[in-house]
N, C-alpha and C positions, 0 to 999 in steps of 0.2 A: 864654807859658803855655799847657800842652795845652790842647785843649776837651776840657770837661766832658762825660762819656759819656752818651748819650741816654739816659733812661731813661721808663719808662711813664706814662703821664700819668695823676693823681691826680684823679678828676672824680665818680665812683660816689657818687649818694647809697642811702640804706638802701632805699628803693621800689624802683631799680632792680635791686639785688643779687635782692630775693627774685623780684623780675619775671623775670628772667634765671632763678634758680632754677625756679621754675615751669613756666616753658618749655621748660627742659629735663626736668622731670619729667612734660611733657604729662597734663594733667589727664584728657584724654580717653581715655589710654590704660586707664582703668579697663575700659573696656567690652571689649577686646581679650582680654583672661584671665578677663573673668566666668564665661563656660560651663564651662571647664576646672575653675576652682577650685572653682563648685557643684557640678559633679558629685563631685568628690573631698571634698566636706564634707558633703555632702549638704544643700546646699540654705543653706549658713551662712557667705557670702563675707564677711559684714560682719565678724563675727568674726575669722576669718580674718586680714582687713585690720587690727584691731584688734590683734592679737598682733604683726602684723609692725611696725605705728606704734608700738607700744611697744618692741620691739627695736633699731628704727632712731635712735629719739630717744636711747637710751643711746649711739651712736655718733655722734650728731649734736652732744652737748654734749661727748665726747672731743674732737672737731674745735674747738669754741668754748674749750677750753682752751689746744690749742696752737696754735690762731691769737692768741691774746692773746700767749703766749711768743713766737712765730718767723710774725711777719705778713710771711709769704712767698707768693709766687705757686706754690711748688713744692709747695704741697699736702702729700700725705703722704711723698712722697721726701725734702721738708725736713725733715718732724718724726724720721724714723726717721735721716736723715742727722746730726740735731745730738744725737739723743736715744740714738742706740747706734753707728754709726759710719758714716762717708763710704760703705764697701761694702756697707753694711750700707741704706743711705740708696739708694747707685744701684741694686742690684737690688731694693728695693719701687719705684721711678721706672720702673726699665727695666719690671717685671712690671704696673705700674698703667697704663702707656701702653697694653695690651692694652684696658682700659677706656676712656681717652678717645679712643685714637688710631681707635678703630671705631666709636665710638658715632656722627658725621658720618654717615660709611657706612651704617648701619645705617639712620638715618632715611631716606638717600638710596634704599634698597631699599623699604623702606616705603611710600614717597611714589611710588616705579615702580610699585608694586602696587597702590594707589589708581587712579593716574591712567590705568594699563594697562586697569584695569577700566572706567572713565568713559570712555577714547578708545581703545578696540582695535586700532581703524587706525593709529595712531601710533607709529612706532618707540620701544622705550622708552629710546633712548639721548639721543632728542630729549628729553626728561623730566630724564634724569639731569646732563646737561650744564648746561642752563636752570637749574635748580634749584641746583646745585653752585654756577657763574656767581655768582648773585645772594648766594648765603650769602657766597663768597669776598669777593667784592667788598665788602660790609658790613663785615665781619672787618678787611678791610685799614684801611677809612677811620676805625673807631676804635669801640672799644668803647660807646661811650654812643650812637651811633646803633644798634647791636646792642639795649641795652636799652631804647631806645624803642619799635623795632620789634617785639621782644618784647612790649612791655607793651600794644600793640596786638591783639599773635595772643591775648596771655592774656587781653585782656577777651573777644576773641570765643568764645574757649572756655567761658567762663565763662557768657556768656549762653546758646551752646546749650546748655550743661548745663543751667543752671535754664529755660529751654524743657522740656528731657528731664524734667527733674524734675514742672513742673507736667504736661503732657502723663500722663505715668505717672501721679500721686499722683490725679489727673481720671478716669483709667479705672480706678484698684483701688477708688476713692470709689463709682463704679457697679457693682462687680462686677467687674472683670477680676480675673484672680490669687487672690490671699489674698482679694480683697473688704473690705478693711479696711486704712486709713492710718496704724494703730496697732498693731503688732503684735511680740510678741517674735520669730518663727519667722523673722527672716534673721538672729537671734544666738543664738538655743538652741531645742532642740525637744527629743522624746522620741528622734529618732536621730542627736541629737549626741553625736561621739567625739571624744575628746580629740586623738591621735595626728592622724586627718585633717585636723584644723586646724590643727595647726603643720605638717605637710604643704603645704596651704593656704598657710599664709605662709613659708615657705621660697619660693613663687614669686613670692609678693606682693612680697615684700622688693624684687625685682628691677623694681618699679613704680617706686621712690623714687630710685633713677639718678639722681642728679644734684643731689641736697642738697650732695654731698660736694667737686664740682667748683666750690662756689662761695668754696672757702678761696683757689682759684689765683687771686681776684681780687681779694686782700691790697692789691697793690702797685698797687693803680688805686684804690683806697678810701681817702679821708680818714679819720683815725682808724680805723683795719683792725682794730685790738684790739678794738675794743667793739662795730663796726656787724656785721663779718661775722660771729661768734659770735649775734648776735640773727638775721642775716639765715637761718644755717642752720637752727636752731632754727625760725624760723616757716616757712621753707619747706617742711621736713617736716611741720609741725602743719599748716599749710593744705593741704598736698597730702592730709595722712592723712582729715582733715575730710571732702575732697570725695570723698576715696574711698571713704570708710566709706559719708555719704550716700546720694551714687550708688550703692553695692553693694545698701544696706537697700532701696531702691525698686525697683532692679531685682529683687532677689529676693522681691519682694512681686508684681511684674508676672511675673514668671517663677520660679512657686516650684519647676521643676526645667527640664532644658533638651530635653524632648520635643519641643520645637515646633523647636530648631532642625536645619535642614539640613546646617549646614558650621559643627559646636562649636570649631574651629578658630580661624573668623574669622566671628563673630557681629555686630559692628558694623554692616555694613549689613542684617543679617536684623531687630536690635534697632531700627533708624533707620526701618524700614518698618512692622514692626508695631504700634512706638509715632505716628507720624506721616504715614505714608504715602510713597508715591515722590518728591512733591514734597522732601519732609523729609530723606528719606534723599540725595537728590541735595546739598544743602545741607550735612549734614551729611560726607559724604564730602570734599566741598569743602575746608570748616573742617577736616579731620582731615588734607587735605593739607598744607595751610598751615602745622598747629600741629606737624606733625614737622620742616619747614622751620625751624619756631623754634628747637623742641628741636636741632637740628643746628649750628645757627649757635648756641647757647648751647655745646654742647661742641665745636665749633670753637674757640671762644675759647679754651675751658680748657685743652686741649690744645696749642695753640698756645704759652700761657704756661707751663708743665709745662716743654715742650721748651725756651723762653726761661731757664727757671732752670738746668737741667739744661747746656744751652751755657754760661749765665755762669761755672758752677760747673767748666768745663771736662772735665766727666764724658762729653760729647759735643764733637765741633767746635764751638768758640766762634764762628768768624768765621762761620761758617752758625747754628745754632742760637741764639747769642745776640746775632744782629742788631735791633736797634730802627729803624725808619724816621724820620728826623730830625723829617720835616713832620708823619706820623701819629703817632705813637710810640708803632707797634703794631708786634709782631713779626712782621712783611711776609713773611720768606723761613719762617718758620715755617706762618705761615696759606696761602701758597700749595702747600708741601708737601701740608697737611693736605688742601686741597681738591684738589690731584693724587689723593691716595689715595683720596679719596669719588666721585671718576669710577669708581673698579673697581667699584661698585652695579652698574656695566652688568652683568656677569657673574659678581659673586662669590657663593657661597652663603649664606644669608642664618641656616642655622643654623650652621654653622663661624664666622661672625661672632658670633652671639649667644654662641657656646660662649666665645669669646675674650676679650668683654668681662664676662663671669660672671668669670671667673677673676682677672682684674686689677682687677676690683671688691671681691673678697674679700681679695685681698690687701692691699689699701690701708686696707680699713674694719679688718681683723685687727692691722695695725700701727698704727694711729692708735690704737686702743683700748690694747695693748700699750705703744706710747709718753707716754700718760700716767701710768702705772702705773711706768714707769720716770723718766721724768721729774721727777712731784710727788712722789709717793709716796715714793718709793728715791731718786735724787738729791739729791732736794732736803729730802728726809725729812720733808714734811707729812703726819704720820702719826701727831700726839702726841693728837690730841683724836677723838671719836666722828665730827665733820664731815668729818673728815681721810679716816679711814676710807670713810666713807661717798661722796664724791665722788672720791677720787684711787684708788681698789683695787673699792668692791663695784660702781659702777656701770659702769668698765671692764670689770671682771670678767664684766656682766651682757651687756654690749654683745659682749665675744669669748666667751661663752657661745653668745649668739643665732648669732653668725658661727659657731660648731661646729657647730651643728644644718645650716647652708648649706652647710658643706665636707662633712658627710655627705651631705647627698643632693645634690650638685654632680653632673650626669653624666658620666658616664666621659670623652666626647669634652672636656669643656670640661677636665679635671684632668688629661689626654693633651697637649691642644697647648697647654697653660699653664703644661706641665714642659718641653717642647721649647722656648718661648720663651726662658724661663726660664734653661736650657741655652745657650741663644745668649748671652745675658748672660753669663753666668761664664765664657765663654769668651771674649766680648770685654775682661772685665775681665781674664782671666790675661795677654792677650796687651798690653795695655796698660800691667800692671802690670809683668810679668816680661821682655818681649820689647822694647818700644818704651819703658820706664820713664818713662812722661808722669805727673806727680803731677795730683791733684788740689786743687782749691783752694775752700775753702767761704766762700761771700761774706757779710760782715758788712750787716744791712739796715741804711739809714739811717734818718734820722728821716722823719716825715711832710713831705710838702712844701707 
């Protein structure tokens, strides 16, 4: 009898999946974009976050429907493959790799920036090598270890945020900023204009990147058809509540951005103004660790998407479809993504962000379209008002929200993304027309 193939280990609980999602989101990221969006919206960041959350929830519900139908670690790649065609699935997976593959590196770039500011005498490659080593080793040993570590880091972030809120509320109550803790000013004023609010929302939507990556944990979660959809919605909702609440108090404390010397990097200044030098140091250290946790979550997600594409022979199976027999993790993929993250030593942050934005929008767009194609068209769930609402209207609203993001996508993101997509088309043509290597669609087994 041949040995049974080694599969990923099913062990994750709901709270662990949510924690991984929140670590991916990085709740403290709310501070990074505050000044930029406050300037655009004339001091109404909280409203832009509400608009962004509404749009993201439409897509989160779409992910939930598809996870129940296809509980695979392949995420958007699997959904497009099963719903449309294997070739479409490959292109969606190929394009969305830009999001997942570069996110660990972006987190390492951010960590390098924070640590270099704190320790200017240390060579940046030392930080990168150390953090990537930790991130890779934990992912090699198993997803539970990643989840438990991320749980600790998320708790630290929440504690720091609660201290922030308490300090800001105390200062505002005693006359700082707006001078009152109850005000509609962060949401609406005489200067509110609709177009800037939506422009701010398009920027803030990328603060939610990570909730989608939870679908890649489906094959490591018992009863994934119920657990993963709940985790996706909970992650987006909890993250959104944190973002709205923090931006509300930030806007009360800083009604405009006139106090900031570096509007593109305001976290150190915010921490200094709100809590002083010691608090600033604590916040910077905590943010660095939070970035590491986010990188670990992204690292886990892309390793599993590569695994599914390898298992389907979309990419070389022997390399990407390998699972370590003891740790039951896609070990080769983990090492490859770790090696790519090391390029943070010299890679440009703007280019990496441009690639991530393109990949995320491709994945989100096809997830919403896949819901319509699978349920409303193929399964003909279009007989009653509820069907039209759940399987047509809500996915269309999600796609419309993403359409606004596509319109506002930077030219560099579009150009680099199309170049990457062109490479995928070339690979697909070579494989099919020259080497004649067939694809294989893997059929999911039941939960073990």
